N, C-alpha and C positions, 0 to 999 in steps of 0.2 A: 545535597541542595542543588536545585536546577537553576541555571542561568537562562533568562529569556531575553532575547534581543530582536530588534526589527532591523532588517537590512534592505536596501535597494540595490539589487545586483545589476550592473550594466552588462549586457550581453552583445550589443551591436558590434563592438570592435573584434571580439573573438569569433563570432559566427561569420563575419565577413572574410575570414582567413581560410575557410573551407569551402568545398563544393556545395552548391545549393541543396543537393539531396541529402547532405549530411548535417545540415544546420541545426535541426532540433536535437539530434543526438549529441552534437557538440555543446549545445546550450545546457543540456543535462549534466555533462561532464564539467562545464564551467561553474554551474551552481555548486556542485560537489567541491570543486577546487577552492572556490571562494569561501565556502563555509569552513572547510578544513583549515584554510589559512587564517581566517579571522577568529575562529573559535578555538583553534589549536587542539583539534581532535584528529583521530585516525579514521573514524568511520562516520559516514553521513547517511541518514535514512531520509529519503524524499517522500513526502506525503502524497496520498492519492490525488488530491485536488490540485496540488502544485504540478504534478506530472500531467494531469489532464489539461491544465492551463498552458503548459509548454507545448503540448501536442494539439491544441485546439485548432490551429490553422494549418495543420498538416506538417510534414517533415521538412518542407522547404521554406516555411515562413514563420519562425517562432517570434515571440515578442522581443523587442529591443532592450527592454529592461523590465524587471519584475521585483515586486516588493514581497518579502518573505519574513516569517517569524521563525526564529531558530531557538530551540531549547537544548541545553547541554546537560546530559545526565551521564555521569561517570566519564567515559571516553567515547561516548556516542552522542552525535548531534542529530536531532530530529528537525526537519524543515517542512514548513507548510505555508500556504498563503496567509496573509495577515488577518483577514476577516473570517477564517475558517478555524474551527476547533480541531484539535488533534483527536484522531480516532483511537480508541483503545483496542488492542488486539483481541480477537475473538477466541474463546476457549475451543480447543480442538475436540474435547469430549462433549457429546450431546447427552443430556440427561433424558432418560426414558422414564415416562410417567409410570406410576405403579400399575395403573389400569392396563396399559399396553404390555407391560411385563407379565402381568397375570394372564392376559389373553394369549401371549406367546407360549407360556408354560402349559396352559390348557390345551392348545392346539398340538403341542408336541406330545402330550400324554395321549390324546385321542389318536394321533397318527401312529403311535407305538402300538396301540391296541388293535389297529387295523379297522376301526369303525368308520373312518372317513375315506371315501374314494374320490380321487381327483376327477373332475369332469373332463379335463384336458386329456387324460389318458385314453379315453374312449375313441 
């Protein structure tokens, strides 16, 4: 069962403690720490759009507070902006259509017989 909660994370106090060129990196760390503390998890995955929002104004000027939606699944928390849906991970394997597969087999058979000469070889 997944718990879904909405948080407003204050970042101003923590990012003011570091050099200006490290502020966005520190804000990402603080988002992770905040979610770990409040959702009691060990691992936090930050969504693509939340990451873009934090880096939107460069590394020296992140937002002072940000509203996020966090979902807890097992011991992993996934965090994304409030108005954005979570993206499902893409499958690594790409399915090859039957037609492409048949074309590849035909080309291999023809090349084995030596009937096709490559134009690039000339």
